[in-house]
Residue, then its C-alpha position, 0 to 999 in steps of 0.5 A: m665235462d662229466i667223465d662219469a656220464w660219459l663212461n656211463g653212456c659207454g656202456e655197464a660197469v662190470a669187473a674187467t675179468d669179465l670182459t669178453y673182447p679177446a684184446a680187452q682180455a689180453l690187457v687185463a691179463f697182462v697188467e695183472q701178471y707183468a705190469g702192476h708196478l706201472a697201472t692199476i685196473v679199476e673197472g670194465r665197461r661193456g656196451e654195444e660192439r664196445e668194451i673199455v678197460v679203465l686203468d691208473f696209470q703211473t706216469g712217470r712225470p718229473q718233479k716240474s712237469a712240462h704240461p699239468i700231468k699228474r703222477v696217477e692219470r685215469v685212462g679208458v682203453f677203448f676196444t671196438h668189436d671189429e678189432g680195430m686200433p684201441l683208442v686210449f682215452m684221458l679220464r680227467a675232465d681238465f686233463p690239458d691240451t698237448e701235442h699229439q692228441q685226437l681230435t674229438p668231438e665236443g663232450i668226448p675226453r681227450a684221446i692221446c695218439i700214441d701210434d702214428r701208423p695206419w692200423a693195418e700197418a701197426r697191428l702186424t706187430w702189435t701186442t698188448a705189451e706195446l699198448v702198454e709201453r706206448i701208453l707210458s711213453w706218451l705220459k712220459r714225454a708229456g711231462h718231459g715236453e719232449l711229445h713232438d719228435a722233430r722227425q715227426p710230421l706236425d699234428p693234423l688240424l683236423f681228424g680225417s672224414l669219410l666225405s671227400f671233395i675235389i675242387s680246383r683252386d680257381v673254383l674255390h676262390r670264386a665260389d660265391e660267384l659260380d653255380l656249382v655242382a657236386l658230382h659223384d658215382a652214384d654207388q660213391g657218394q662220400i666223394l663229391r667232384v666241384r665243378p662250374a655247373q654246364p648250361g642247362e644241366r639238370p640235378n640228378e642222383q650223381i649231380e647236386p647243386i652246392c654253394f660254398i663260403a670260404y674263410s682264411i684264418p690269419p696265422e696270428n689268429m690261429r691256435r690249436l683246435q681242442f674239439a672238431p666241429e660237428t654242427l653250424g653251432s660248434l663252428a661257429d663257436m670255433l671261428e669266433v675265437r680265431g676272429i670270424d663272426l660266422f652267423k653275423d656274415l651269413r646274415t649279411r650275404f644270404s640276405e643278398w641271395v635271398l633277395q636275388a633268388e629270383e634271378v639266382p635260384w640256385r643259390v637259395l637251393s644248394r646244398f650249403a657249405v663252409i670252407v676254412e683255410m687255417p694255417v699249419i702250427a707247431p707245437d710251439g704255436s708257431p705257423q709253418d708252411g702249409t695249410d689245413l683246408r677243410a669243408f663243413v658241409t651241413d644238411q640244409s640248404v641256404g634257404d632253410i639257413a636263411v630261415a633259422l636266421g631270421i632273414a627269410l620266409k619260407a613259402e609254403r604254397s607256389d602262390e605266396g610270391s616266390r618260385v623258389g619256395y623263399t622270400s626275403a623277410v621284410v623285417p628280419g626277425p630273430q634267429e632261431t638259435d637253438t635250431l641254427r645251431a643244431i644243424t649238422a656241419q659234416s667235416a669233409e676232405i678238401h682236395y685240390e684238382f691237380d694243378r700246376r701247383l700241386a703237381t710242383q709241390l709234389s715233385g718237391r719244387h717250390n716255384t712253378d714253372e709256366r715256361k713256353a716248351v716246344m717239344v719237337g718230336a712225340g715218339a718213344i722218348g718224346s712222349h715219356v719224357a713229356e708225361c714226366l715233366g707234365r706230372e711235375g708241374r712243368f711247362s706250357w706246351t706246344v708238340i710238334d711231330d708230323d707221325r702218326l701212331l701205328p700198332h708197333n708204337i704201343a710197345r714204347h709210347t704213351g698211347r693206347d690201342c684206341d689212339v692208333t692213327k692219331s697224330k703223336a703231337e696232338l695225342v700227347a698234347a692231349q694227354l698233358e691236357n688231361t693230366i694238369h687241371e688249368s683253367g688256360q690251356v696246358a698243351r697243343g698239338l702241331a701235326a706238321d714236320v718242323m722243317t719242312a712245315g708247309d701250311c704250318r710254316e709260319e705258325i711254326d716259327r712264330t711257336l719257336g720264336s715265341a718258346d723259352i725252351i725248345i726240346d729236340a726228341t726227334a731222334s734225328v740229326l737234321a732236325a737238331r741241327y735245324l732247330s740249333d740254327h733256328s733264328t729263335s732265341a729259345r734255349r735248346a735241349s736234345v734228348f734221345f736213345n743210342p741204337s740199342g736202346e741201352s742208354a740215354v742222352l741228354i744235351a742241354e745248351p747253356a742259358d746264354r747259348s754260347v753253346t749250341l746244340r750243334d757245339l754239344e753234339a760235337q762234344y758229345l761224339g768226342l766223349v763217346a770217342r775218348d771215354d772207355r766206358l761208353n765202348g759200344h755206346l753207338s753200336a747197333g742193337d741185337g735185332t730189329y723188327a721190320y713192321t712193314g715190307a718196306c725197306r726202311a721200315i724197321t725199328n729197334l728191340i728195346p723193352e718198354s721197362r727200359v724206355v721207362a727207366l731211361s726216359g726217367l733219368v733224362s726227365s729228371g736230369f733235364g729239369r735240373a738242367v734247365d733250372q741252372d745256367a750251365g749247359a750239359v752233357r749226360i749220358w744214362s747206361m744201364s745194364e741188363a740187371g738194371a745198374v745205371t752208370l752216369v758219364e757227364s760232361a760240362a758244356e765246353p766254351v767253343k771259339r768259332f772261326k769263319a773262313g769263306d763260306w765255311t765256319i769252323a768250331i773248337d771247344h776249349g777243352l780240345i785247345e787245352r788237350i793239344q797244348v798239354m800235347r805240346d808241353d809234354q814234348l817241348p823243346a821239340e815239335t809235335g803234332g798229329v792228325l785232327s778229327g772232326v764233325v762236318d756239314i757239308p750243306a751247312k759249310c760247318i766243321h766241328l774239330v773234335n779231337a786231336a790225336p798225339a803223333p805216331a809212334d814214327s814221327k820225327g820232332s825237333a826244335t826246328g821242325f816237325v814230320r808225322g809218321m803213318s804208323g797207327v794213323e789209320g787204325y786210329l781213324d777207323y777206331v774213332s769212325e767205328r766208335t762214332r758210327g761215321q759221325v766223326r772223320y778225318i779233317g786235317e792236321w795238327h802241329s805245334h811250334p817251338p818254345g817263343s814261337e808264335s802260331a802264325p804259319s812258316p814256310t814249311d807249313l804253306v807247303q804242307m797245306d798246298w800238299l794237304a789242300t790237293v789230298f783234300d780237293m779229292d773229298t771236295l773239302p777244304a784242307l784244315m790245319l791247326i797250329a799251336g804256338e806259345h800263347d795262341i793256336s792258329i787255324i788255317l782253312a786252305n786258300t782262304d782267310a780264317e777270321q774269329v767271329d767271337e772275341r771272348q777269351n778263355s781265362r787258361v789260353r789265349i786263341g789267335v787266328g791265322s789270317r794268311m791267305i794260302r793258295 
């Protein structure tokens, strides 16, 4: 290019000291007073709403320069009247193509990128000295081949554009098959949202027909762009060197479209655009993980471009054979090359609709998650967790809840005032559906009680049966246990707030469901009873609000800010949990000042026993704690009380904790008598910490070295006594015996059988099978 001609087009030459813009004057004064050893002022240029300071810069290049940088390079610093960021042009026609250059139109000198910050941010600290230092730094780094810092992002392939398109991937991939329209607000024509036209839809001020052809450049054909295409001709040139003959392809496609014009008129009458998908490349030319997607929008219709291509004729009158104004040329004529190449092709940024893939990428994950999730409960925690996970692109959702949104719910629900009286399930499902742009259904809601579904029973069972993940967000022990026992094979998890709203809890089954929600409920309660960090965890909050006069119409006082923060933590933890095979118990607690503590425990493997209609479960962690207490007292026997969770209708007992021997107990190598000191206080303490959910369920004791866990005659006598005690509470008596290598679990008057055979690697578990009467 002719640099002098470009400079002359920018304005008249003046003495640099005669420039009037403050920023230009400051640069001239700084160089003359402080930077004469780095740069020499050549001249000034003054044009309409711009001024240029031309300088010769000492580049500081090494003897063997990585790029053909000269020891002195002429630079033009371009200032605008609105005090925008100065542009730095290299005033040499053959200045080399390097990393970190602005993408300029053809006929404009190369512009180097000396600052990647937005000007609104950069100007806060911008000085003339910094401008000079940044130019000098760029030139030095270019000479040493160090322009691209590993911490910097890769160069964009194209410079920013004022025009933007929003389009779904599905529409983009089928653009040449669909009737498309571009929508925009009446006062905002620069952002166009492209979608298929609806039947009977007519163009107006906010809707215009548009037609795309998309090209994808293979990585092996991609190279750095040096100039930004601005016309159909320069776009064709850019594509030609990357293996695509644009005009040849348009002649082929448009010839067919013109022939179909009477049946498909929208295509010929639409404004035309080309979409180019280009792989992002690193400074060394290697392809990277990413693409730059651009539209080049013409100011001409397909029909007008077809005429310039020589394959169509424009009908001047309606009686000339075409209702759409264009007819196919019987004999294709020559291209109107000058006209064709001069057609404007405005660059436009392409934004994908917020679909599952984009949501996944923005959440920092690599693989989309289309697993079927059923969330039961669409209240405070359910609505927020669904909101978080939905925006991360996770799951295809079914939401089940029989409740409706009431005014007081708005305090900590994602619903709004306009949603009052709506089904919570359908409301949350609609929010998910309206968040993720997808051709299929993202979410659906079922307004039903999962346990007493009535007419929806068959549909709910079918939904649970086809699910991959079931999320209990009901805050109901009954519902959580119901879902745990359901026959579906789906993995299950439960999320809930503690009564005071200061903590959020996640319990997640392992992928193989070897530990169920029932088991994890017991392990969670055992953790609450044992861990001092959870003291007061299940205590009631400071107050409640009665939203009607009914005795049960009360709700806790929990601010939305805490609901949002804790829901976010639970959502993040849930996402990590279901991406792994292991189960987990996690409890996040937030102080009034906002500090968060996490208490977590792995899901302990569980052993199950069957005794008549009753099922007894004990986790390996409790077995190990019992074995430790036994080992600590050898050779004497020891023992204590057992506490656990009882579900009488389900005839299920989960052992949770075993207390050490009271201080007044008597143990020897031949026997053990449990004392009474502190037992009542201990059981009250456990009950209080677990809000009455963990209770006394029996006794445990050990056998001496070399002994197995089978009950002795003394044990049988104790079982008779224990049975009498528990008979008053209509519960069976339970005894656990810890032997040298195993344990036995005895349920009064009933043979107990082990249900599963998998053994823990650290302890063998036996079963007392003797009938107790």
